[in-house]
Every structure is written in C-alpha cells, then in structure tokens.
N, C-alpha and C positions, 0 to 999 in steps of 0.2 A: 276846124277840120275834125272831121267825124270819125270815132274810132271804129275798128271791125266790128266790135259788139253792137254800138249805136247803128251800124250800117246794117247788120242783120235784122235787128230791132225794127228799123224803119221799112223793111220790107213787108210788113204785116200789118194788118189793120185790127187784129183780133189776137189776144194769147190768153191761155188759160194755163194755170199750174194748179196740180193737185197734190195734195198733201204737204202743204207749207206748215213747218211745225210751230212756227210762233209769228207774232205779228212784227217782232223786229226784222225776221227774214223777209217779210212782206215789205217793209219800209226800205231795206236794202234794194230790193228788186225794183221797187217804184223808182228810188233814186236813180239807179242805173238806166232804167228805162224812161223817164220823165220826159226826155226830148223828144222820143218818137211815140211812145205811148204813155201820153200825160195823164190819161183818166183810168183809174182803177178802183177796185172795191175788193174787200178782203170779208170773208164769210167765216165767222167763228163757229166751231161745231164741236170741239171736244173739251173734256175736262182739264185736259193739259195745255190748252190753248192752241191746238192744231186746227188746220182749216183750209180751205181753198180760195184761190182768189182768180179775178179776171181783170185784164187789162186791155184798154182799147185806145185807138187813135182819136175816136170821135166821142162826144159827150155823152155820158151815162145819165139818162133822164129818170130812171127808176130802178129798185132793186126787189127782190123777193127772196125768201128763204122756206125750204121746207125739210124738216127734220124728220128722219125715218124713225118710224115707231120700233122695228127691230133691228138691232146693231150687235149681235154677239152676247158674251156673257161677261158679267163684271168679274167673276171669279176665275176666268182664264186670263189671268195676267199677262201670262207669256204671249199671247196672241195681241192683245191691246187695242183690238178695234172698238170695244166698248168706251174705253178712255179716249181714243183718239176721237170718236163721234164720226158719224156720216151724215152729210146733208146734200141737198142739191140748191145750188144758188143761181139766180136769176138776175141779169142785168138788161134792162132794156135800152138800146142805144140808137141813136138818130145818125146815121151813117150816110151821107150824101144822098138826101132823100129818101133813103130806105130806113123802114123801122125793122130794126133787127133785135131779136130776142136772143140773147147769149145764155147758156145754160153751162154749168160745170158741176160735176158729181164725182164720187168716189165710193163704190160700193164695198160691201165687206169682202175680205180676202178669201180665197179658197182653202189654202194650207194644204188639204189632202184630197186629190182628185178621187182616190179610189174609195175614200170614206169621207164624203163631204158632208160634215154635220151642219154646215151653214147654208146649204143650198136653198133651204126653205127661206131662210133670212134675205138671201140675195133675191128670191123670186119675189118677195114681198117688196123689197126695195124698188125692184125694177118695175114693178106694178104700178107702186105710187109714184116713181120717177115719170112713168109713161101717162098716168093719168094728169099729173100736175102740166106735164109738157102739153098735152093735148089740149086741156082746158084753159092754158094762158098764152097759147101760140095762135088761136083764131083769128086774131085782127094783126097780126104782124105780116110784114112781106117775107121776112126769111128768120128761120129760126135754127139755131145751130146748138148742139148738144156735143159736149165734149167731156170725156171723164175717163176714169180707170174704171172700167165695168168689172173687172176681175172674173170675168167669163169669157170663154172662147166662142167663136162663131158656131151656130146650131144648137148652142145650150139653150135651155128654156129662158134664163134672165134676158138673153141677147134677143130671143125672137120676141118676147113680150115687149121690149122697148122698142123694136124695130118697127113691129106692125101694129101695136096698139098706139103708138103715136104717128103713125103714118110717115116714118122717117126714112131716109136714105143714107145707106152706108157709103162714105165718101170714098173708101178704100175700094169697095168693089165697082162705084160708080166712075172712077176715074178713067179718063180716054185711054191711056197707056196701061192696061192692066197687065202686069208682066208676072208670068208664072215660071219663068226659065229657073231663078234663084230659089233655092230652098228655103232661104231665110227673107224673102222679100215678105213685108208687112209685119215681121215678128217686132213685138214692141216690149218683151219681157223675156228674160231666159236666153237673150240673144247669144251665140256662141262666141262672138267676138267681144262681148262686154265682160270686162273684168271681174263684175261682180256676180257673175253667172256661176253657179258652183258646179262641182264636179257630178253632184248627183241629179241637178237640175239637166246638165249636158247627157247623162246617160238616159234618163227618163224621156226627156223631150230635146233631142238634138238640135232641132230647127228654131227653137224658141218658139212662144205663143203670141198670139195677137189677142190682146185684152184691153188695149187702150183704142179708143174709137173717137172719130168726130162724124157725126151724123147730123142731117138738116132735112128741113121740109120748106117748101115755098108756099106763098100765098097766092092770090088770083093776080094773073098779069104779070107774075114773075117768073123767069126761068133761069137756071142754073146749070153750068156745065163745069164739072170738075177737071180740071186740068191735069192736076196730080196729087197723089197722097201717098207720102214718101216719109220714112224715117230717117233721121239725121245722126250721124255719129260725132255729138260735140263732145269736147273734153276740155278740161281744166288746163292751165298752163303746166301743170306737172303731167299732164299725160291721161289722167284718170277720168273715166265717164262721169258726168255729173250726177247720175242715178242707175240704178238697176233696170229703170225702164228707158227706152229709146223716145227722144222726142218726136212728136209727130208733126209734120207740116202739110197743111192742105192749100192748095191754090185753085180758088173758085172765080169764074167769070160769070158775073150777076147782070141780066137785063129787066128792065121793068117798063111795060107798056104804058105809054102817055094814055091810053084810053081809059085805065081803071083808076088814075088818080092825077090830080093837076101837079103833084111834085114829081118830075120825071127824073131818073137816075141817069145824071150825065157824069162822064168822067172821062177826062183825056187820057191817052194812051200811057201806060206807066213807065216812068223813066228806065233807063237802063239800069239793070240791078248792079249795084257794087259788090265786091268780093264778099262773100259769105263768110261770116265770122266762125271761129272754130269754138267759140264758148259763148254761152248766153249770159252769165253773170261771174261775179267773183265767187271763188270757192266758199267764202264764208258766206256768201248770200244764196247759195242755190238751196233749191228744195229738194227733198228725198223723192218726191213723187215724179210724175211725168208732166211735159211741157208740151202743149198743144197749142199751136199756131195757125191761123187763117189769113190768107191774104186774098183779098177782094179785087177782081180786076174790073176795067170799064166794059161796056156792052159791047157785043159781036154778035155774030150769028147764033140763032138759037136752036140750029140744027142739032139735034142729039141731046139737047139740055133738058133738064128736070123741070117739069112744068107743075102746077097745082094738080092737074089731072093725073100725072104720072106718079107724084109723090102719094096719091090717095086721097087728096081733099073730097070730103062729100061723096065718096065712091063707097060701094057695098064692101061688105067684109070679105076678105080672101080666105082661102083655106088655111094660108100660113097663120093668120090672126086666130081662127077658130082652133086650129092645132095647137099654136103656142098656149092659149087659154086653157084648153082642156088638160094639157099635160101639167101646166101650172097647178091646177086644181088637186090633181091626183097627188102630186108631190107634197102640197100643203096638207092634204088628207092624211099621208102616210106620217107627217111630222106630228099632227094632232094626235093620232092613235099611238105614236112614241111618247108624246108627253104624257099620256094617262101611266104607261108603265114609269115613266120618270118620277111621276108624282107618287106613285106606291113604293118606290124603291126609296125616295126621300123620307117618307113616312116610316117605313121598316127601319131606316138608319136613324130616325129620330128616336124612336122607341127604344132601339138598342142602346143610344147613348143616355136616354133617361135612366134605364136600367143599370147601367154602369154607374151612373152618379147616385142613384138610390142604394146600390149595394155597396159602395164605398163610404156612406155616411158614418156607419158605426165602428169604421175600422179605426184602430189607435196603433200607429207604427212607431218605432223607436225614432227618436229624433234625427238620426242619421237617413233614415228612408222617408221622413215626413214630406221632404221637399218633393220627392219623386211623386208622392201621392198627390200633394198640392198641384203640381205640374199636369198631371194626368187629369185631374178633375177639371181644371181649366180648360184643357184642350178638348175632352168631351163636353163641357159646357158651350165652347165657341162651336164645334162640330153640331151640338143640338140646336143652337140657334140658326147656323147657317141652313141645317136640314129643314127646319120649320118655314124659313123665309122661302127656300126653293119650292117646298111642297104646297104651301098655300098662298103665296104670293107671286112670286116669279114664273112659277108655270102657269098661272091663271092668267097674267099679263101676258105672257107670250101666247097662250092658246086664243086669247081674245083678239089679238093682231091678226093670228093666223086665221081665225074663223071670219073676220071681218075682211081680209084680202080675199079669202076664197069666195065667200058670198058675193063681193063685188065682181068677181071673175066669173062666177056663175050667171050673174044677173047680165052682165055685158055678153057671155057668150050665148045666153038664150035669146037675147035681143037680136043679136047679128045672125044666129042660126035660123031664127023665124023668117027671114028676109030672103033664104036661098038654101037649097039642099046639097051639101058638099060631102060627098062621098068618094073615098078612095081607098085602094089598098096599099098598106105601107109595111115596110120590112124594118124591124126592131134593129137598132144599131146600139152596141155597147158603150156605155159611159161609165168605165169603171164599175163598180157595185149596184149602179143605177141604171136599169134599163131605160132606153128613151128611142123614140122613133124619128126619122127625118123628116124636115118639114115638106108639106105637100106643094108648096109654090115658094121657089127661091129666087134671090136676086144673082144668082150665079154661083160659082165655087167659091165660097167664103172662108174656106180653111187656109192657113198660111202654107 
C-alpha cells in the first residue's frame, strides 16, 4: 500500500529540486521517491556542497553541466551566492519514445530590487543558460527548463531566457489562465507562506513569480499545457517546506508518427490518488523550490504548442531583439561602473599602504603595542583585499561582462539583419533601473 507521499510522487514523470543543500539531503529525497521516481542525478555546484537535482520516472541516458562565469562576490558573505554556486544541469531522458531534455538551474538572488547590484550577473547567467539550452536541445523532442530564475516576468533576464531559447512559459500557456486571484502564480513571498516576512508583505503584498517551468518542442511534437499551479505543501507540523511554493505543471504531449519511427503511445492516465500534503520528511526537504511535471498521453492537438509556435527555425521576434538590446545596455553600464570600482580599490590600497608605512617607526608602550599590531594586521589584510579586487577580480568580472555583451551584440546584429523591427515604446520604471516593455508578449505575464 503506497503512502500519500508516494501517491503524490507517482503522479509525476519528472521533478526538479532547486537549492538542495547537501548530497545527504538528495539521498533522503531519492530514498523517499525511489518507488515512483527511481532515476535521479545530483549536480554539485557550490563550495559548501549545495546543488540542484533532477528526478525522473524514466531512465536518464546522459547528463551535462554548465557553471556560470559570474555568480556574485566572495567577500559578500551574508549573501552567500558565490559560495553556494550556480549551475545549469542537463539530464537527457528517454520517456515512452520521447527524447526529453531536462534542465534545472538557479540564478543569482536579487536582494534589493531598487538597487540591484547583481542584475548584470543574472543577465550574463540568463544569456549563458539560453545559449546552452538552444545549442543542446536541437535534436530532442521536448526540452523542459525549470528553475528559480530570481527574476520577475518582463525583466531582462526573463526575456533573454524566453526569447533566445525559443521557450514557452508554461504558466502563460496553460489552458485555464486564471487572473481572478491576486496571488495566482506567486511562487515566492506568498502572503499565506509563514516564511514571508512583514517587509516582503508590505513591499509586494501579492508575492512574486520567480520560479518557472518553460518548454520547447521539436518537429512533429505538440504540447498542450493543461495546468500550471502552485501547491501548498506542508510538513506534518504545519510549516511550509520552503519560502518558495512548489510548482506543478501538467502537459499533454503528442508526437507524429511521420517524423520518427518511435511513436509516443500512452494509455489514458489512471485516476489520480489523493494528493499528498508533504513531499518528503522534514529532515529531507530542500530549501529551494520543487518543480514537477506530469506528462499525459496523446490527445487533440488543437491549441497545442508546436515547433512552429515555439519558434523553431523562425525569424527573430521584436521581443528577442529588445531583450538583447536591453541586456547589452545593462552590461555596458556595469562595465563603466567597474572602472570606478577599480579606481576606488586602488585609492584604498594606497591609503592602506600609507598607514603601514607611517606606523613602521612608531614605538609605543607595551600596553598600546598590541593595538598597533592589530591595526597594522587589519591594514595589511585590507591592502591585500583591495589589490586583489583592483587588479584581479574586477578584471575577471569585466572579461565575463565583455564576452557576454559581445556575444549579445553579435546575435543581435545577425537577427536584425534579417528584418527591420521598429516600434515606439514607453519606458517603465523598474526601481532605480529604467527599462522598456517588450514589443511582443505572450500575454499578461505578471502575477
């Protein structure tokens, strides 16, 4: 007799967990899910052992990993993104005749929307993610990208991922797109989540949608998104498993027999058992978000997403050109700021060097000598830090920003040469960072 937890896991063909703190947590999750999701892979990403994982009902035949070039700063210990690490993991799965590419990722956190010092890092990460998905999903039947993007709809990183990879946002694409509730779609900062702080409730009362499931299809394959919902899963003690809400997507996939000898056949899904109220034991839960996908059998393809609809081999849209243009502008601003940062660190290093030089001839009484030694030690450490930041760290960051901007520029010019996209746009405020709305949308994508 299966437990409610096993019944919940049995409904899904795929599951992705974001921000699994240790391999031991992954092993606990695998143990609980092994009867219904027997295949899994853990992607190591951080200095402290944190990572992301994928679980599958069907065999995983191949894996891949891409580490992002930029991921915060090591000296900002309280943020911790640099130590946690950020990657995109890929698992290739053979599911009932379908070649499915599963991607799971976690981008850098935002922290302060009005003064987002990490926006350029997320733009670089989103561009690397979109390029990786685009170049590794050309031969698959279905590609599913799931993760915590730490970016809201219509923000530059979201648009780059969506348009450069020719992806479809499952939340926007679902059949019953409900706008009645103010909190529909919110995956973080939900007012009903006990981990949501009073500050988050005051600044964003309805929560934010920053966790996504996106997909693209190959030739001869159509997908209908039946639903994309957030689940209120709780531990036996009544606490949510995470400050993020789990996201569940139900898709119906059809594959034409004319495109491949292996036709996707699937009997009608059995009646769904009662949904569980918990995904795993409290000791085995992950701090991030759980994203799960349930694949149904063939049905009518009316209204379904096809290769043509998802943009396969289609000309560039104004949305793609606009996203690349805005990304280039932000990266250029960050590179200009790095020049000022470098000057600041050089001046600070000179100041620390002057302090060390001035305190060399000092001879203080024994009672004050330890204060002098401590001061000189701190000054020496700050001198080394400033030199590293001025001549090494800023140089590495500038190289990554320059490479991403150069690639975006090249891609933008190549697509712009194929068509003339001109439109008047109205600026929209994004905190202290001005931005413009997309020229072509998939619908109202805000929560």
